[in-house]
C-alpha positions as CSV (number, residue, x, y, z in Angstrom):
1,X,-29.0,-26.1,60.2
2,X,-25.8,-24.3,59.7
3,X,-22.5,-24.7,61.5
4,X,-22.9,-21.8,63.9
5,X,-26.7,-21.4,64.0
6,X,-26.9,-21.6,67.8
7,X,-23.9,-19.3,68.4
8,X,-23.4,-15.6,68.9
9,X,-20.1,-13.8,68.1
10,X,-18.7,-10.3,68.8
11,X,-16.1,-9.2,66.2
12,X,-14.0,-6.1,67.0
13,X,-12.6,-4.1,64.1
14,X,-15.4,-5.4,62.0
15,X,-15.9,-2.4,59.8
16,X,-13.1,-3.3,57.5
17,X,-10.3,-5.8,56.6
18,X,-9.9,-9.0,58.5
19,X,-12.6,-8.1,61.0
20,X,-15.2,-7.5,58.2
21,X,-14.3,-10.8,56.6
22,X,-14.5,-12.7,59.9
23,X,-17.9,-11.2,60.7
24,X,-19.3,-11.9,57.3
25,X,-17.9,-15.5,57.4
26,X,-19.5,-16.2,60.8
27,X,-22.8,-14.7,59.7
28,X,-22.7,-16.8,56.5
29,X,-22.3,-19.9,58.7
30,X,-25.4,-18.9,60.8
31,X,-24.0,-17.0,63.8
32,X,-25.6,-13.9,65.1
33,X,-22.8,-11.3,65.0
34,X,-22.1,-8.2,67.0
35,X,-20.3,-5.8,64.7
36,X,-18.0,-3.6,66.8
37,X,-15.9,-0.7,65.4
38,X,-15.4,3.1,65.9
39,X,-16.3,3.7,62.3
40,X,-20.1,4.0,62.3
41,X,-20.5,4.1,58.5
42,X,-18.4,0.9,58.2
43,X,-20.4,-0.8,60.9
44,X,-23.7,0.1,59.2
45,X,-22.3,-1.1,55.8
46,X,-21.3,-4.5,57.2
47,X,-24.7,-4.9,59.0
48,X,-26.6,-4.1,55.7
49,X,-24.5,-6.7,53.8
50,X,-25.1,-9.4,56.4
51,X,-28.8,-8.6,56.6
52,X,-29.1,-8.7,52.8
53,X,-27.7,-12.2,52.9
54,X,-30.2,-13.3,55.5
55,X,-27.9,-13.0,58.5
56,X,-28.4,-11.3,61.9
57,X,-26.0,-8.5,62.9
58,X,-26.1,-6.0,65.7
59,X,-24.2,-2.7,65.2
60,X,-22.1,-1.6,68.1
61,X,-20.1,1.6,67.8
62,X,-17.2,1.7,70.2
63,X,-13.5,2.8,70.4
64,X,-11.6,0.0,72.1
65,X,-8.2,1.5,71.7
66,X,-6.2,1.8,74.9
67,X,-5.2,5.4,74.9
């Protein structure tokens, strides 16, 4: 059993940078991760990487900016 195997996380800004690293780290520790970003291609890329490593990721395309 891994550290976060019974946990779910939602990471915003997960298509790149710190968000991507956070999402990948949580998935590597066993969490199921919601990958949220407005960049659909980036979200798909992160989800593929997590799935290739045996993790579970849900793509969520959303623009959470307060405009």
